[in-house]
N, C-alpha and C positions, 0 to 999 in steps of 0.2 A: 146279697151277691152282686159284682159289677159286672159287666158287660166286658166281654172279652174282645179287646182291639187288635184287629188282624196287625200281624208283625212288619208284612210289606209297608204298610202306610206309615207307620212310625219311621221305618226306614227311609221314606221316600222324605218325610218333613225334617228329621233330626239329620240324617248324615247323606242324603243323595242316593245315587243308584246303589254306590259299593259305601258301607259303612266304614270307618276309621275308628280309631282312638284318639285321635288330635284332640279333639277337647275334653276328653277325659284327661290326657297326660298335661294339657295346657292349664287346666284349672287345677289339677291338683299337684303340678310341679313345684311349686314355692313351699308346700306342706310337707311335698316327699323329700325335699332336701334334708329336711329336720329330722324325716322318719330314717332317711339312710346314715344319718349323722348317729342318730339313736343304736340303729343296729350295729354300726360299727364299735362304738364304744361298749355298746351291752356283750359283745362275744370276746372280748377281750377277757385274758386270765394268764395266771402265771405257769398254767398246765399247757405248754405250748400246743400239746395237739388241739386243743378244745378250738382256739380261733383258726388253725390249720382247715379243719375238718368243717368248720361253719362256713368259713370264707368259701372252700370249694365248691360248695353247694349254693351259698348265696351268690357268688359272682358266676355262675353259671348258665345265665340267661333267665327270662320268664318277665312278664310284662309287672309284676308285684300288683295283680288286679285286686287280690283280697284287702291288703292294707288301701289302697287307693280308695276302693268302696267307703271305708270307715271315714275315710278323710272328707268324700264328697258328701256323705249322710250326715254328718256333722254340720259342714260350711252351709247345705243348701239353707239351713235354716239362720244363718249369719253367726255362728260360732267363731270366734276369734283367739280362743285359749290355745293350750299346749297340750292338753289332756289328749284329746284327738290322735295326736302325733305318738303319745305312748301306748294307746291301744291300739293304733296301724301297727306299730312295730310289734307289739304283742301277738296280734293276728299272724304277723308275716312269720315270727318265731313259732308258732305254734303250724302254721304251716310247713316250716323248714324242717319241724322236729318229725313231722308225721312223713316226709319223704322219706329221713333218713330210715324212722321205723320202716316203713313199706319196702324198701329195698332191700331190707335185711328178711322181711316175712316171704317177699317175692322172690327172694334169690337172683335179684336183678342184678345185671352186669353193668348197663349203661344208664345215665342219668341227664337228659338233654344234650346227647350228643358226647357227653365225657364219661368217664369210668365212674361209676358208682362210687359214692365214699368207702363203701364197705369193701371195693375191689382194692382200694387204695392202704387204708387203716385196717381193715379188718370189721367183722360182726360188731364184736364188742365195743369198738370204739365208737361206732357209727350208733349204736343203742345207746351208749353213755351220754354221748355229745348232743343227741336229741332230748333226754333228760334232761341236761343242762339247760336248753333252750327253752324248754316247758319251764323249769324253776325262772329261769330269767322273764318269761313273759308274764308269768304271775306276779313276779315282784314289782313289773311295771304296771299291773293291774291295780295292784294295792296302793300303788303312789298317786294314779289318778284320784281315788279317796271317792269311788263311787261303787257303792254293794251292788245296785240293781246292773250295772257292767259287769264287775266281777261274777256276779251270778249266771248273767247270760253267757260268758266265755268260758267260765268254768264247767258248766253242764253241756257245752258244744264240745270241751274237750272231750267229757266223759263219753258222750254219743258217738264222738270219733272211734274211739279205743272200741265200743261195743261194735261198729261197723268194720273195725279191721277184725275182729273177733269173729263176726257173723262172716264176714267175707272167706273164713277159713273152711266153713262148712260148703260154699259154693267153687271153691277154687278146684279146678279141673274137673268140674262135674256137668256133664252137658246135659243132665237132667234139672238144673237150673232152671227155676220159672222167671216169667218176667216180673213178678211182682217181688221175689225174694230178691231179683237184682235191683230193682228200683228200692227196696228196702236198703241194701247196702249202700249204693250212692247216696241217698239220701243222707246217711249218717256221715259216710266217711268224707263227702266230696261238698255237699248244699249245706250241713249244718253250719261249717265254718263260713261260706258266704252269709247263710242268714244271720249269723251271729256279728259278723262283720259289720253287715248294715245296721241291724238295731242298736248296736252302742253307739251309731253317731247321734242320732235324736237323746239318747241316754246321756250323753257327754255333753251336748249342747243345751238341755235341759237343766245342768247345773247352774248355768248364768241367764237362759234367755228363758222366760217365762209363757206357759200358755201350752209348752210341748208336754205330749202326756200319751198314753196307750194307744191314742189313732195314729199318730206319726210312727211309733214304735212297729205295731202291727202291720201298716202297710210296708216298711222298709224290711222288715222279718220276712213277709209273705214275697218280696221282690228277691231277695236275698237268696230264699231257699228256692223259689222257681227258677232263677239265674243259674244257681249252683247244676240246679237238675238238666237243665239246658245245656251247660258248658259241657258237664261230663258226657253226656249223651253225644254231643259233637265230636270230643275228644273219640269216644269209641267209634263214632263213623268214619272218623278220620285215619284210623290205623288201617281201614279197608276200603279206604277210597279218597284220601286226600295228598297232600305232599309232607314229606320231612319238614319244610320252611313253617308252614301251619299247624303243625304238630307239635312240633318242639323236640320230636325225636325220631328213630327211623320208622318208617311204614313198617307195618307186620311186628313191633314188637311185642304187642299182646299176644298175638298169634304164636310166635315164638316161647313167650312164657307161660302159654296155654292158658289164658285169662278168659272166661266164659263172661263175655261181655253182651250186651244186647243184639248187635248184629250176628252174633255166634245162635244166641239164643233162638233168636226168630229162624235162621238157616236152616238147623237142627230142627225146629219143632214142623218145619214144612216139608221136612225131607223124609226119606224111605229107605230102605235095602240099602246099597251100596252106598249110598251118599252118606247115612247116618254112619255106616262103619267108617267112612272117611274121619268124619268128626271125631268118632271114639278113640279113632287109631292115633290122630295128632293131637288130640286136646287130652283125653284120660290116659292112653298109655303112652304119650309123648314120643311116637314113634313118626318123626319127621323127616322127611325126605327133601331132596331137590327137586324143585315143583311146585312143592305142597302149597307153599303160600298163596302162590298165582293162581293153584286150583282153589284153595279157602276163598279169596276175594272173588272168584268168577262164582261160586256157591252162592255168597252171601248178596251177591249182585241178583243172578238169578231169581233168588228166592225172596227178592224184595227185604231183604235183613237190613240194606243199605238205605235205600227207600224210608222204609217204614221207622229206621231209628232217627232220619233226620226229621221225618213227619213229626215225631214224639217230641224232638228238642224243638220244635216252631211252636209247638203248643205250648210249653213251659215259656219260651220266650214270650209269648202272647199273654200269658198269665202276669208274669212278670210285669209287662208295660201295664196292664190294667192294674195292678197293685198300687202303681204311683197315681192315679188317674185323679184320687180326693187331694193330692198333696198340691201346694202351692208354685206357681209356675216359678222356675229361676235356672240360671245357666247349668248348676248342677243338676238340677233334673234333666233336663235335657241330656248332661252327658251320661247319664245313668241309663237314658234312654237311648242312646248311641252304644253303650257297653253291651246291652242285649242284642242290638242289630249286628254290632261287631261278633260276637260269639257266635251267631248263625251263619253269617256270612263267610265263615272262616272254612264253608263245607257246602255252600251251595252256589 
């Protein structure tokens, strides 16, 4: 086991006082053009509703961090082929399909500041277009010709589905434990981050000798821990950030009665009337004017926000540490920037 490197040190070394994704975007930019072209071509269909629904979500914003990670994790070893572009597009399609399905399951009205696809085209169309995107993703994986990459991404797809089902048992349940919630986000969010990173050295190993389990394990761990940190930061932002940083309205988790870590910690540390408040707004769904503001105040007072951020910083530091044994490169520095940027959204 390696030594955990303090995240603050890496932020200073790689991105200054305030981390940005400038280096990430610059290095991945040329290949991302290919990914974007691939995405547009693979959402085409004679069934008009399919490209309409897909375009609605794909064009709604987001930094496309997951496919960018695939590109960086292949190119950091000198890979110059095209396989990583198809795998990156597959990763983005898997993510987009998950968002379409999530909004149906969660009965969400908005996604990234726009009406959710289900509000425009209905639940059935959202689910079926998500299935179409998954089919296209697996077709591109097969075209790459790597059974290892197909194995990693297909397993991730199954784990994500398991996480979705598991989340049903924690939904609107204030008795959800921290371990239960970590199990959900490990499956729903971190598994795809991990797979997106691991397929980088896999596809690079098709043409570059010497890449093996060491590189795969390092980037698998990096992606898993970055994914956990990313989701925990999102959880914290809903109770202590800005809509700009979060990519959606503050308080959406509260309004949708999602039991995220800030709520779990605040509820666990409350008693009497405070516990009754959470049971009313989350379990019963009886929310009134001023309840969001009170929920935010309770999360802060009970250290739910601070401790969620602390846990995110821990996983970010583990992600940084996972890269320690890999050779120096611009792409490695960009991966460190991605961790620092993730944490900086809420600090």
